[in-house]
PDB file of N, CA, C and O in Angstrom:
ATOM      1  N   MET A   1      82.395  55.965  91.188  1.00  0.00           N
ATOM      2  CA  MET A   1      82.518  55.235  92.583  1.00  0.00           C
ATOM      3  C   MET A   1      82.135  55.352  93.504  1.00  0.00           C
ATOM      4  O   MET A   1      82.011  56.544  93.784  1.00  0.00           O
ATOM      5  N   LYS A   2      81.680  54.385  94.613  1.00  0.00           N
ATOM      6  CA  LYS A   2      81.466  55.107  96.161  1.00  0.00           C
ATOM      7  C   LYS A   2      82.001  54.254  96.700  1.00  0.00           C
ATOM      8  O   LYS A   2      82.425  53.138  96.402  1.00  0.00           O
ATOM      9  N   TYR A   3      81.934  55.216  98.035  1.00  0.00           N
ATOM     10  CA  TYR A   3      82.984  55.022  99.420  1.00  0.00           C
ATOM     11  C   TYR A   3      81.856  55.018 100.518  1.00  0.00           C
ATOM     12  O   TYR A   3      80.864  55.739 100.624  1.00  0.00           O
ATOM     13  N   LYS A   4      82.280  54.051 101.249  1.00  0.00           N
ATOM     14  CA  LYS A   4      81.695  53.919 102.991  1.00  0.00           C
ATOM     15  C   LYS A   4      82.922  53.992 103.763  1.00  0.00           C
ATOM     16  O   LYS A   4      83.910  53.357 103.392  1.00  0.00           O
ATOM     17  N   VAL A   5      82.940  54.619 104.669  1.00  0.00           N
ATOM     18  CA  VAL A   5      83.609  54.743 105.942  1.00  0.00           C
ATOM     19  C   VAL A   5      83.112  53.906 107.145  1.00  0.00           C
ATOM     20  O   VAL A   5      82.007  54.192 107.605  1.00  0.00           O
ATOM     21  N   HIS A   6      83.725  53.043 107.618  1.00  0.00           N
ATOM     22  CA  HIS A   6      82.976  52.617 109.067  1.00  0.00           C
ATOM     23  C   HIS A   6      84.003  52.683 110.208  1.00  0.00           C
ATOM     24  O   HIS A   6      85.232  52.712 110.140  1.00  0.00           O
ATOM     25  N   ARG A   7      83.301  52.698 111.127  1.00  0.00           N
ATOM     26  CA  ARG A   7      84.333  53.020 112.390  1.00  0.00           C
ATOM     27  C   ARG A   7      83.941  51.807 113.225  1.00  0.00           C
ATOM     28  O   ARG A   7      82.841  51.389 113.584  1.00  0.00           O
ATOM     29  N   PHE A   8      85.596  51.230 113.487  1.00  0.00           N
ATOM     30  CA  PHE A   8      85.682  49.818 114.012  1.00  0.00           C
ATOM     31  C   PHE A   8      86.191  50.196 115.520  1.00  0.00           C
ATOM     32  O   PHE A   8      87.402  50.410 115.570  1.00  0.00           O
ATOM     33  N   ASP A   9      85.377  50.337 116.951  1.00  0.00           N
ATOM     34  CA  ASP A   9      86.224  50.502 117.994  1.00  0.00           C
ATOM     35  C   ASP A   9      87.110  49.142 118.498  1.00  0.00           C
ATOM     36  O   ASP A   9      86.760  48.011 118.160  1.00  0.00           O
ATOM     37  N   ILE A  10      88.312  49.394 119.357  1.00  0.00           N
ATOM     38  CA  ILE A  10      89.241  48.269 119.041  1.00  0.00           C
ATOM     39  C   ILE A  10      89.863  48.548 120.118  1.00  0.00           C
ATOM     40  O   ILE A  10      90.260  49.670 120.435  1.00  0.00           O
ATOM     41  N   ASN A  11      90.008  47.330 120.872  1.00  0.00           N
ATOM     42  CA  ASN A  11      91.131  47.026 122.017  1.00  0.00           C
ATOM     43  C   ASN A  11      92.172  46.102 121.512  1.00  0.00           C
ATOM     44  O   ASN A  11      91.960  44.890 121.542  1.00  0.00           O
ATOM     45  N   MET A  12      93.252  46.570 121.062  1.00  0.00           N
ATOM     46  CA  MET A  12      94.334  45.780 120.225  1.00  0.00           C
ATOM     47  C   MET A  12      94.436  44.288 120.871  1.00  0.00           C
ATOM     48  O   MET A  12      94.384  43.197 120.302  1.00  0.00           O
ATOM     49  N   GLU A  13      94.578  44.567 122.087  1.00  0.00           N
ATOM     50  CA  GLU A  13      95.026  42.873 122.830  1.00  0.00           C
ATOM     51  C   GLU A  13      93.973  42.271 122.572  1.00  0.00           C
ATOM     52  O   GLU A  13      94.406  41.145 122.327  1.00  0.00           O
ATOM     53  N   ARG A  14      92.517  42.206 122.411  1.00  0.00           N
ATOM     54  CA  ARG A  14      91.515  40.988 122.331  1.00  0.00           C
ATOM     55  C   ARG A  14      90.533  41.313 120.875  1.00  0.00           C
ATOM     56  O   ARG A  14      89.767  40.445 120.455  1.00  0.00           O
ATOM     57  N   ASP A  15      90.627  42.242 120.403  1.00  0.00           N
ATOM     58  CA  ASP A  15      89.672  42.180 119.369  1.00  0.00           C
ATOM     59  C   ASP A  15      90.091  41.900 117.954  1.00  0.00           C
ATOM     60  O   ASP A  15      89.596  42.509 117.006  1.00  0.00           O
ATOM     61  N   GLN A  16      90.997  40.983 117.823  1.00  0.00           N
ATOM     62  CA  GLN A  16      91.554  40.681 116.563  1.00  0.00           C
ATOM     63  C   GLN A  16      90.662  39.780 115.882  1.00  0.00           C
ATOM     64  O   GLN A  16      90.339  39.937 114.705  1.00  0.00           O
ATOM     65  N   HIS A  17      90.200  38.691 116.723  1.00  0.00           N
ATOM     66  CA  HIS A  17      89.055  38.217 115.597  1.00  0.00           C
ATOM     67  C   HIS A  17      87.464  38.581 115.267  1.00  0.00           C
ATOM     68  O   HIS A  17      86.536  37.938 114.776  1.00  0.00           O
ATOM     69  N   GLN A  18      87.606  39.870 115.759  1.00  0.00           N
ATOM     70  CA  GLN A  18      85.681  40.421 115.728  1.00  0.00           C
ATOM     71  C   GLN A  18      86.367  41.586 114.463  1.00  0.00           C
ATOM     72  O   GLN A  18      85.640  42.008 113.564  1.00  0.00           O
ATOM     73  N   LEU A  19      87.763  41.971 114.573  1.00  0.00           N
ATOM     74  CA  LEU A  19      88.048  42.660 113.367  1.00  0.00           C
ATOM     75  C   LEU A  19      88.399  42.099 112.074  1.00  0.00           C
ATOM     76  O   LEU A  19      88.690  42.791 111.098  1.00  0.00           O
ATOM     77  N   GLU A  20      88.352  40.269 112.094  1.00  0.00           N
ATOM     78  CA  GLU A  20      88.874  39.482 111.064  1.00  0.00           C
ATOM     79  C   GLU A  20      87.583  39.876 110.426  1.00  0.00           C
ATOM     80  O   GLU A  20      87.444  40.483 109.364  1.00  0.00           O
ATOM     81  N   ARG A  21      86.424  39.324 111.446  1.00  0.00           N
ATOM     82  CA  ARG A  21      84.754  39.040 111.045  1.00  0.00           C
ATOM     83  C   ARG A  21      84.512  40.179 110.213  1.00  0.00           C
ATOM     84  O   ARG A  21      84.014  40.170 109.087  1.00  0.00           O
ATOM     85  N   MET A  22      84.956  41.266 110.947  1.00  0.00           N
ATOM     86  CA  MET A  22      83.952  42.744 110.347  1.00  0.00           C
ATOM     87  C   MET A  22      84.554  42.702 108.880  1.00  0.00           C
ATOM     88  O   MET A  22      83.789  42.923 107.941  1.00  0.00           O
ATOM     89  N   LEU A  23      86.292  42.346 108.572  1.00  0.00           N
ATOM     90  CA  LEU A  23      86.529  42.674 107.211  1.00  0.00           C
ATOM     91  C   LEU A  23      86.182  41.383 106.328  1.00  0.00           C
ATOM     92  O   LEU A  23      86.352  41.725 105.157  1.00  0.00           O
ATOM     93  N   ASN A  24      85.758  40.014 106.388  1.00  0.00           N
ATOM     94  CA  ASN A  24      85.642  39.226 105.719  1.00  0.00           C
ATOM     95  C   ASN A  24      83.926  39.358 105.608  1.00  0.00           C
ATOM     96  O   ASN A  24      83.336  38.427 105.059  1.00  0.00           O
ATOM     97  N   SER A  25      83.222  40.394 106.076  1.00  0.00           N
ATOM     98  CA  SER A  25      81.475  40.649 105.883  1.00  0.00           C
ATOM     99  C   SER A  25      81.321  41.635 104.954  1.00  0.00           C
ATOM    100  O   SER A  25      80.302  41.694 104.265  1.00  0.00           O
ATOM    101  N   LEU A  26      82.406  42.582 104.838  1.00  0.00           N
ATOM    102  CA  LEU A  26      82.402  43.763 103.778  1.00  0.00           C
ATOM    103  C   LEU A  26      82.300  43.162 102.503  1.00  0.00           C
ATOM    104  O   LEU A  26      82.976  42.219 102.091  1.00  0.00           O
ATOM    105  N   LYS A  27      81.133  43.960 101.723  1.00  0.00           N
ATOM    106  CA  LYS A  27      80.810  43.574 100.339  1.00  0.00           C
ATOM    107  C   LYS A  27      81.669  44.162  99.348  1.00  0.00           C
ATOM    108  O   LYS A  27      81.468  43.670  98.238  1.00  0.00           O
ATOM    109  N   GLY A  28      82.674  45.163  99.376  1.00  0.00           N
ATOM    110  CA  GLY A  28      83.417  46.008  98.694  1.00  0.00           C
ATOM    111  C   GLY A  28      84.362  45.218  98.658  1.00  0.00           C
ATOM    112  O   GLY A  28      84.383  44.012  98.905  1.00  0.00           O
ATOM    113  N   GLU A  29      85.569  46.256  98.185  1.00  0.00           N
ATOM    114  CA  GLU A  29      87.017  46.296  98.347  1.00  0.00           C
ATOM    115  C   GLU A  29      87.599  47.378  99.617  1.00  0.00           C
ATOM    116  O   GLU A  29      87.261  48.540  99.845  1.00  0.00           O
ATOM    117  N   VAL A  30      88.360  46.712 100.154  1.00  0.00           N
ATOM    118  CA  VAL A  30      89.087  47.445 101.449  1.00  0.00           C
ATOM    119  C   VAL A  30      89.962  48.388 101.133  1.00  0.00           C
ATOM    120  O   VAL A  30      91.106  47.948 101.016  1.00  0.00           O
ATOM    121  N   VAL A  31      89.818  49.743 100.918  1.00  0.00           N
ATOM    122  CA  VAL A  31      91.086  51.044 100.535  1.00  0.00           C
ATOM    123  C   VAL A  31      91.904  51.339 101.467  1.00  0.00           C
ATOM    124  O   VAL A  31      93.097  51.635 101.384  1.00  0.00           O
ATOM    125  N   SER A  32      91.040  51.226 102.620  1.00  0.00           N
ATOM    126  CA  SER A  32      92.609  52.021 103.730  1.00  0.00           C
ATOM    127  C   SER A  32      91.760  51.649 105.423  1.00  0.00           C
ATOM    128  O   SER A  32      90.565  51.664 105.720  1.00  0.00           O
ATOM    129  N   ILE A  33      92.684  51.417 106.045  1.00  0.00           N
ATOM    130  CA  ILE A  33      92.402  51.239 107.513  1.00  0.00           C
ATOM    131  C   ILE A  33      93.204  52.333 107.808  1.00  0.00           C
ATOM    132  O   ILE A  33      94.312  52.518 107.304  1.00  0.00           O
ATOM    133  N   ILE A  34      92.510  53.275 108.851  1.00  0.00           N
ATOM    134  CA  ILE A  34      93.221  54.105 109.473  1.00  0.00           C
ATOM    135  C   ILE A  34      92.858  54.108 110.992  1.00  0.00           C
ATOM    136  O   ILE A  34      91.836  54.285 111.656  1.00  0.00           O
ATOM    137  N   PRO A  35      94.490  53.763 111.289  1.00  0.00           N
ATOM    138  CA  PRO A  35      94.214  53.843 113.044  1.00  0.00           C
ATOM    139  C   PRO A  35      94.106  55.399 113.593  1.00  0.00           C
ATOM    140  O   PRO A  35      94.868  56.244 113.125  1.00  0.00           O
ATOM    141  N   ASN A  36      93.186  55.728 114.545  1.00  0.00           N
ATOM    142  CA  ASN A  36      93.296  56.851 115.217  1.00  0.00           C
ATOM    143  C   ASN A  36      94.061  56.734 116.622  1.00  0.00           C
ATOM    144  O   ASN A  36      93.773  55.866 117.446  1.00  0.00           O
ATOM    145  N   VAL A  37      95.069  57.698 116.814  1.00  0.00           N
ATOM    146  CA  VAL A  37      96.029  57.303 117.609  1.00  0.00           C
ATOM    147  C   VAL A  37      95.200  58.038 119.021  1.00  0.00           C
ATOM    148  O   VAL A  37      94.592  59.080 118.778  1.00  0.00           O
ATOM    149  N   ALA A  38      95.173  57.535 120.412  1.00  0.00           N
ATOM    150  CA  ALA A  38      94.832  58.386 121.496  1.00  0.00           C
ATOM    151  C   ALA A  38      96.082  58.695 122.061  1.00  0.00           C
ATOM    152  O   ALA A  38      97.102  58.042 121.843  1.00  0.00           O
ATOM    153  N   LYS A  39      95.988  59.983 123.005  1.00  0.00           N
ATOM    154  CA  LYS A  39      97.074  60.436 123.364  1.00  0.00           C
ATOM    155  C   LYS A  39      96.382  60.649 124.687  1.00  0.00           C
ATOM    156  O   LYS A  39      95.946  61.796 124.781  1.00  0.00           O
ATOM    157  N   THR A  40      96.178  59.978 125.609  1.00  0.00           N
ATOM    158  CA  THR A  40      95.527  60.428 127.041  1.00  0.00           C
ATOM    159  C   THR A  40      96.254  60.462 128.113  1.00  0.00           C
ATOM    160  O   THR A  40      96.018  61.343 128.939  1.00  0.00           O
ATOM    161  N   THR A  41      97.441  59.383 128.374  1.00  0.00           N
ATOM    162  CA  THR A  41      97.966  59.967 129.217  1.00  0.00           C
ATOM    163  C   THR A  41      99.323  60.259 129.593  1.00  0.00           C
ATOM    164  O   THR A  41     100.034  59.512 128.922  1.00  0.00           O
ATOM    165  N   LEU A  42      99.974  60.931 130.286  1.00  0.00           N
ATOM    166  CA  LEU A  42     101.564  61.806 130.338  1.00  0.00           C
ATOM    167  C   LEU A  42     102.239  60.924 129.268  1.00  0.00           C
ATOM    168  O   LEU A  42     102.498  61.384 128.156  1.00  0.00           O
ATOM    169  N   PHE A  43     102.542  59.556 129.641  1.00  0.00           N
ATOM    170  CA  PHE A  43     103.354  58.812 128.284  1.00  0.00           C
ATOM    171  C   PHE A  43     103.190  58.703 127.228  1.00  0.00           C
ATOM    172  O   PHE A  43     104.053  58.544 126.365  1.00  0.00           O
ATOM    173  N   GLN A  44     101.440  58.802 127.023  1.00  0.00           N
ATOM    174  CA  GLN A  44     101.160  58.985 125.378  1.00  0.00           C
ATOM    175  C   GLN A  44     101.443  60.072 124.649  1.00  0.00           C
ATOM    176  O   GLN A  44     101.591  60.038 123.427  1.00  0.00           O
ATOM    177  N   ILE A  45     101.577  61.593 125.696  1.00  0.00           N
ATOM    178  CA  ILE A  45     101.875  62.671 125.116  1.00  0.00           C
ATOM    179  C   ILE A  45     102.908  62.869 124.726  1.00  0.00           C
ATOM    180  O   ILE A  45     103.153  63.587 123.757  1.00  0.00           O
ATOM    181  N   TYR A  46     103.982  62.087 125.610  1.00  0.00           N
ATOM    182  CA  TYR A  46     105.360  62.122 125.125  1.00  0.00           C
ATOM    183  C   TYR A  46     106.014  61.020 124.269  1.00  0.00           C
ATOM    184  O   TYR A  46     107.209  60.913 123.995  1.00  0.00           O
ATOM    185  N   GLY A  47     104.928  60.174 123.880  1.00  0.00           N
ATOM    186  CA  GLY A  47     105.233  59.583 122.792  1.00  0.00           C
ATOM    187  C   GLY A  47     106.037  58.225 123.418  1.00  0.00           C
ATOM    188  O   GLY A  47     106.709  57.554 122.634  1.00  0.00           O
ATOM    189  N   ILE A  48     105.953  57.830 124.859  1.00  0.00           N
ATOM    190  CA  ILE A  48     106.608  56.770 124.877  1.00  0.00           C
ATOM    191  C   ILE A  48     105.770  55.248 124.735  1.00  0.00           C
ATOM    192  O   ILE A  48     106.250  54.118 124.645  1.00  0.00           O
ATOM    193  N   THR A  49     104.560  55.623 124.750  1.00  0.00           N
ATOM    194  CA  THR A  49     103.447  54.414 124.338  1.00  0.00           C
ATOM    195  C   THR A  49     102.244  55.135 123.634  1.00  0.00           C
ATOM    196  O   THR A  49     102.044  56.348 123.697  1.00  0.00           O
ATOM    197  N   ARG A  50     101.597  54.380 123.068  1.00  0.00           N
ATOM    198  CA  ARG A  50     100.683  54.958 121.696  1.00  0.00           C
ATOM    199  C   ARG A  50      99.329  53.762 122.242  1.00  0.00           C
ATOM    200  O   ARG A  50      99.620  52.654 122.692  1.00  0.00           O
ATOM    201  N   LYS A  51      98.270  54.113 122.134  1.00  0.00           N
ATOM    202  CA  LYS A  51      96.937  53.643 122.022  1.00  0.00           C
ATOM    203  C   LYS A  51      95.894  53.567 121.039  1.00  0.00           C
ATOM    204  O   LYS A  51      95.162  54.510 120.739  1.00  0.00           O
ATOM    205  N   VAL A  52      95.851  52.443 120.561  1.00  0.00           N
ATOM    206  CA  VAL A  52      94.885  52.974 119.136  1.00  0.00           C
ATOM    207  C   VAL A  52      93.607  52.478 119.949  1.00  0.00           C
ATOM    208  O   VAL A  52      93.599  51.468 120.651  1.00  0.00           O
ATOM    209  N   ASN A  53      91.975  53.774 119.650  1.00  0.00           N
ATOM    210  CA  ASN A  53      91.117  53.474 119.869  1.00  0.00           C
ATOM    211  C   ASN A  53      90.013  53.176 119.122  1.00  0.00           C
ATOM    212  O   ASN A  53      89.018  52.634 119.604  1.00  0.00           O
ATOM    213  N   PHE A  54      90.119  53.484 118.007  1.00  0.00           N
ATOM    214  CA  PHE A  54      89.338  53.301 116.702  1.00  0.00           C
ATOM    215  C   PHE A  54      90.237  52.995 115.630  1.00  0.00           C
ATOM    216  O   PHE A  54      91.457  53.154 115.615  1.00  0.00           O
ATOM    217  N   LEU A  55      89.402  52.483 114.628  1.00  0.00           N
ATOM    218  CA  LEU A  55      89.767  52.337 112.950  1.00  0.00           C
ATOM    219  C   LEU A  55      89.078  53.116 112.125  1.00  0.00           C
ATOM    220  O   LEU A  55      87.954  53.362 112.562  1.00  0.00           O
ATOM    221  N   LEU A  56      89.338  53.627 111.040  1.00  0.00           N
ATOM    222  CA  LEU A  56      88.299  54.069 110.141  1.00  0.00           C
ATOM    223  C   LEU A  56      88.692  53.112 108.895  1.00  0.00           C
ATOM    224  O   LEU A  56      89.833  53.170 108.436  1.00  0.00           O
ATOM    225  N   ILE A  57      87.725  52.231 108.357  1.00  0.00           N
ATOM    226  CA  ILE A  57      87.858  51.178 107.638  1.00  0.00           C
ATOM    227  C   ILE A  57      87.328  51.738 106.388  1.00  0.00           C
ATOM    228  O   ILE A  57      86.097  51.762 106.401  1.00  0.00           O
ATOM    229  N   VAL A  58      87.945  52.272 105.134  1.00  0.00           N
ATOM    230  CA  VAL A  58      87.149  53.051 103.814  1.00  0.00           C
ATOM    231  C   VAL A  58      87.296  51.633 103.119  1.00  0.00           C
ATOM    232  O   VAL A  58      88.258  50.883 102.953  1.00  0.00           O
ATOM    233  N   GLU A  59      85.573  51.551 102.684  1.00  0.00           N
ATOM    234  CA  GLU A  59      85.080  50.545 101.413  1.00  0.00           C
ATOM    235  C   GLU A  59      84.822  50.989  99.880  1.00  0.00           C
ATOM    236  O   GLU A  59      83.922  51.665  99.381  1.00  0.00           O
ATOM    237  N   LYS A  60      85.783  50.447  99.405  1.00  0.00           N
ATOM    238  CA  LYS A  60      84.816  50.910  97.739  1.00  0.00           C
ATOM    239  C   LYS A  60      83.744  49.998  97.498  1.00  0.00           C
ATOM    240  O   LYS A  60      83.889  48.825  97.843  1.00  0.00           O
ATOM    241  N   VAL A  61      82.599  50.407  96.908  1.00  0.00           N
ATOM    242  CA  VAL A  61      81.282  49.789  96.834  1.00  0.00           C
ATOM    243  C   VAL A  61      81.346  50.217  95.393  1.00  0.00           C
ATOM    244  O   VAL A  61      81.917  51.194  94.907  1.00  0.00           O
ATOM    245  N   ASN A  62      80.353  48.902  94.591  1.00  0.00           N
ATOM    246  CA  ASN A  62      79.907  49.637  93.499  1.00  0.00           C
ATOM    247  C   ASN A  62      78.507  49.783  93.436  1.00  0.00           C
ATOM    248  O   ASN A  62      77.993  50.414  92.513  1.00  0.00           O
TER     249      ASN A  62
END
C-alpha cells in the first residue's frame, strides 16, 4: 500500500466547491482529512474562535 498526502489551502467560507472538485478528482481512496487549526489572534489563542487555514488529505493509492 502506498499513500499520498495532499495539502489544500482553504478559506472555509468560499472554497467548498474547490474542495469538492479536488476530492472527486482523486484516483485512490480518501483515508483521512486532517484540518490545521491556526491560532493567530488573541481570541483564537484563548479558544473563543478557530480558523482552519489548510487541510491535509491522505489518499491510499494502488
